[in-house]
C-alpha positions as CSV (number, residue, x, y, z in Angstrom):
1,M,0.0,0.0,0.0
2,S,1.5,3.4,-1.0
3,E,2.2,6.2,1.4
4,D,-0.1,8.5,-0.5
5,H,-3.0,6.0,0.1
6,L,-2.2,5.8,3.8
7,N,-2.4,9.6,4.1
8,V,-5.9,9.9,2.6
9,V,-8.3,11.5,5.0
10,T,-11.9,10.4,4.8
11,A,-14.4,13.2,4.8
12,P,-16.9,13.2,7.7
13,Q,-20.1,11.3,6.7
14,R,-23.7,12.3,7.1
15,E,-26.8,10.1,7.1
16,V,-30.2,11.7,7.1
17,V,-33.3,9.5,7.5
18,C,-36.7,10.7,6.6
19,A,-38.8,9.0,9.2
20,D,-40.7,9.4,12.5
21,A,-37.9,9.9,15.1
22,I,-39.7,7.9,17.9
23,A,-40.2,4.8,15.7
24,W,-36.6,5.1,14.4
25,L,-35.1,5.4,17.8
26,R,-37.0,2.4,19.1
27,E,-35.9,0.3,16.1
28,R,-32.3,1.6,15.8
29,G,-31.4,1.2,19.5
30,R,-28.1,2.2,21.0
31,I,-25.5,3.7,18.7
32,E,-21.9,3.0,19.7
33,G,-19.6,6.0,19.7
34,A,-22.5,8.5,19.5
35,C,-23.3,11.6,21.4
36,A,-26.8,13.1,21.0
37,V,-27.3,16.8,20.3
38,T,-30.9,17.7,19.6
39,S,-34.0,19.9,20.2
40,L,-37.4,18.3,20.7
41,P,-40.5,19.9,19.1
42,D,-43.0,21.7,21.3
43,V,-46.8,21.2,21.5
44,S,-47.6,23.6,18.6
45,E,-45.4,21.5,16.2
46,L,-47.0,18.2,17.1
47,G,-50.6,19.6,17.0
48,V,-51.8,17.5,19.9
49,A,-53.4,18.2,23.3
50,L,-50.9,19.5,26.0
51,N,-51.1,16.3,28.2
52,V,-50.5,14.1,25.1
53,W,-47.5,16.2,24.1
54,R,-46.1,16.2,27.7
55,D,-46.1,12.4,27.8
56,W,-44.6,12.3,24.3
57,F,-41.9,14.7,25.3
58,L,-40.9,12.9,28.4
59,G,-40.8,9.6,26.6
60,A,-38.8,11.1,23.7
61,V,-36.1,12.4,26.1
62,Q,-35.7,8.9,27.5
63,L,-35.4,7.4,24.1
64,V,-32.6,9.9,23.2
65,V,-30.8,9.0,26.4
66,D,-31.2,5.3,25.6
67,A,-29.7,5.9,22.1
68,V,-26.2,6.7,23.3
69,P,-23.8,4.6,25.4
70,D,-23.9,5.1,29.2
71,A,-20.5,6.8,29.2
72,S,-21.6,9.2,26.5
73,A,-24.0,12.2,26.8
74,A,-27.3,13.5,25.4
75,I,-27.4,17.3,24.9
76,F,-30.7,19.2,24.6
77,F,-31.5,22.7,23.4
78,Q,-35.0,23.6,24.7
79,S,-36.9,26.9,24.9
80,D,-39.7,27.3,27.3
81,I,-43.1,27.9,25.8
82,K,-46.3,29.8,26.8
83,H,-49.4,27.7,26.2
84,E,-52.9,29.1,27.0
85,G,-51.6,31.5,29.5
86,R,-49.2,29.1,31.3
87,W,-45.5,28.8,31.0
88,I,-44.0,25.4,30.5
89,D,-40.4,24.9,31.6
90,K,-39.0,22.5,29.0
91,G,-35.6,22.5,30.7
92,A,-37.2,21.1,33.8
93,M,-39.0,18.5,31.7
94,V,-35.6,17.3,30.2
95,V,-34.1,17.0,33.7
96,R,-37.1,15.0,35.0
97,A,-37.2,12.6,32.1
98,A,-33.4,12.1,32.1
99,E,-33.4,11.3,35.8
100,D,-36.2,8.8,35.2
101,A,-34.0,7.2,32.6
102,G,-31.2,6.9,35.1
103,A,-29.1,9.9,33.9
104,H,-27.9,12.9,35.7
105,V,-27.2,16.5,34.7
106,L,-23.6,17.3,33.5
107,F,-24.2,20.9,32.9
108,H,-27.0,23.4,32.4
109,K,-26.2,26.5,30.4
110,I,-28.2,29.4,28.9
111,V,-28.2,30.5,25.3
112,C,-29.4,34.0,24.6
113,R,-31.9,34.2,21.8
114,R,-32.1,38.0,22.2
115,P,-29.6,40.5,23.6
116,P,-29.5,40.4,27.4
117,G,-31.8,43.0,29.0
118,M,-34.4,43.0,26.3
119,L,-38.1,42.5,27.2
120,T,-39.8,39.6,25.3
121,T,-43.3,38.4,25.0
122,G,-44.7,35.0,24.0
123,R,-41.3,33.2,23.9
124,P,-38.4,33.7,26.2
125,G,-35.2,35.4,25.1
126,F,-33.1,32.4,26.1
127,T,-32.8,28.6,25.5
128,H,-31.7,25.9,27.9
129,L,-28.6,24.0,27.0
130,I,-28.6,20.8,29.1
131,A,-26.3,17.8,29.0
132,V,-27.1,14.6,30.7
133,S,-25.4,11.2,31.1
134,R,-25.8,7.9,32.9
135,A,-22.1,7.4,33.7
136,M,-20.0,10.4,32.6
137,K,-18.8,13.0,35.2
138,C,-18.7,16.7,34.4
139,P,-15.1,17.8,33.8
140,D,-13.7,20.2,36.4
141,V,-12.9,22.7,33.7
142,L,-15.6,23.0,31.1
143,P,-14.9,25.5,28.2
144,I,-18.5,26.5,27.7
145,P,-19.7,29.8,29.2
146,D,-22.6,29.7,31.6
147,V,-24.4,32.3,29.4
148,I,-23.8,32.0,25.7
149,T,-24.5,35.5,24.3
150,D,-23.7,34.8,20.7
151,A,-25.7,31.8,19.4
152,G,-24.6,32.4,15.8
153,E,-26.8,32.3,12.6
154,Q,-30.1,30.4,12.7
155,K,-30.4,28.4,9.5
156,W,-34.1,28.0,10.1
157,V,-36.6,29.9,12.4
158,R,-36.7,27.0,14.9
159,A,-33.1,26.0,14.5
160,M,-30.4,26.5,17.1
161,G,-27.6,29.0,16.2
162,V,-24.5,27.5,14.6
163,R,-22.2,28.8,17.3
164,A,-24.4,27.5,20.1
165,A,-24.5,24.1,18.3
166,A,-20.7,24.2,18.0
167,H,-20.3,24.4,21.8
168,A,-22.3,21.2,22.1
169,V,-20.5,19.4,19.3
170,R,-17.1,20.4,20.7
171,F,-18.1,19.0,24.0
172,A,-19.1,15.8,22.3
173,Q,-15.8,15.7,20.5
174,D,-13.4,16.8,23.2
175,Q,-15.0,15.7,26.4
176,V,-17.1,12.7,25.4
177,G,-14.8,11.4,22.7
178,A,-17.7,10.8,20.4
179,R,-17.1,9.7,16.8
180,V,-20.6,10.5,15.6
181,V,-23.2,13.1,16.5
182,L,-26.9,12.0,16.6
183,D,-29.8,14.5,16.1
184,P,-33.0,12.5,15.9
185,F,-35.1,15.8,15.4
186,C,-32.6,17.4,13.0
187,G,-34.9,19.9,11.2
188,V,-32.8,21.5,8.4
189,G,-29.6,19.9,9.7
190,T,-27.8,22.6,11.7
191,V,-26.3,20.2,14.2
192,L,-25.3,17.7,11.4
193,A,-23.6,20.5,9.4
194,V,-21.7,21.7,12.4
195,A,-20.6,18.2,13.3
196,N,-19.3,17.6,9.8
197,A,-17.5,21.0,9.9
198,L,-15.7,20.0,13.1
199,G,-14.7,16.6,11.6
200,L,-17.4,14.3,13.1
201,D,-19.8,12.0,11.4
202,A,-23.5,12.8,11.8
203,I,-26.8,11.0,11.8
204,G,-30.1,12.9,11.6
205,V,-33.8,12.0,11.5
206,E,-36.4,14.3,10.1
207,K,-40.1,13.5,9.4
208,A,-40.7,16.3,6.9
209,R,-39.3,15.3,3.5
210,K,-38.4,18.9,2.4
211,R,-36.5,19.5,5.6
212,A,-34.8,16.2,5.4
213,E,-33.5,17.1,1.9
214,Q,-32.3,20.5,3.3
215,A,-30.5,18.6,6.1
216,R,-28.6,16.5,3.6
217,E,-27.4,19.6,1.8
218,L,-26.7,22.2,4.5
219,R,-23.1,23.2,5.0
220,V,-21.5,25.6,7.5
221,T,-18.0,27.1,7.3
222,A,-15.4,27.3,10.0
223,A,-15.8,31.1,10.0
224,E,-19.4,30.7,11.0
225,L,-18.4,28.8,14.1
């Protein structure tokens, strides 16, 4: 085998499946070498009653935790929602479901959706960034600020910013040692594109065919991160 052949570097791979994430997660099972980075849809996106969505959400978090090895992590971006005059803390729901699945919180950060100090209505100006794991311990030094003020460009109205996603993917890469990033609710593919840009393989699931096609094609540059 030639030296040139040995020096060939394989480009990061991306797999996008157009399917229902819950059914896919149940069928696929645990993915070795994976770290999950995802954002679960809220009640308005599912179009069901609040109590039905709540049970669905809690079960989905547990399936995401189950999809990665015990020594890996699942990282969730979740914004609170206001529904019929009541605020619903989706961060608290993630923690509750993760603990029911036998996991604990590694870190809980805040990502600003609006500049600090602004008044917002309807949706909060911040997003929870929560990492959980069954066996991993949080590093003593964690290079992620408690408040991330620059989330980066949003590639879709419901997508996380590329710089915020990069914080999560770098944690997966540097602290977890993951080889692949899993986003079972990938939307237009922001997390997948960021993972590839940082040298990791990525697997995404998206039910909407148009967004699944976008998730296959989306690219981000190093300058965006």
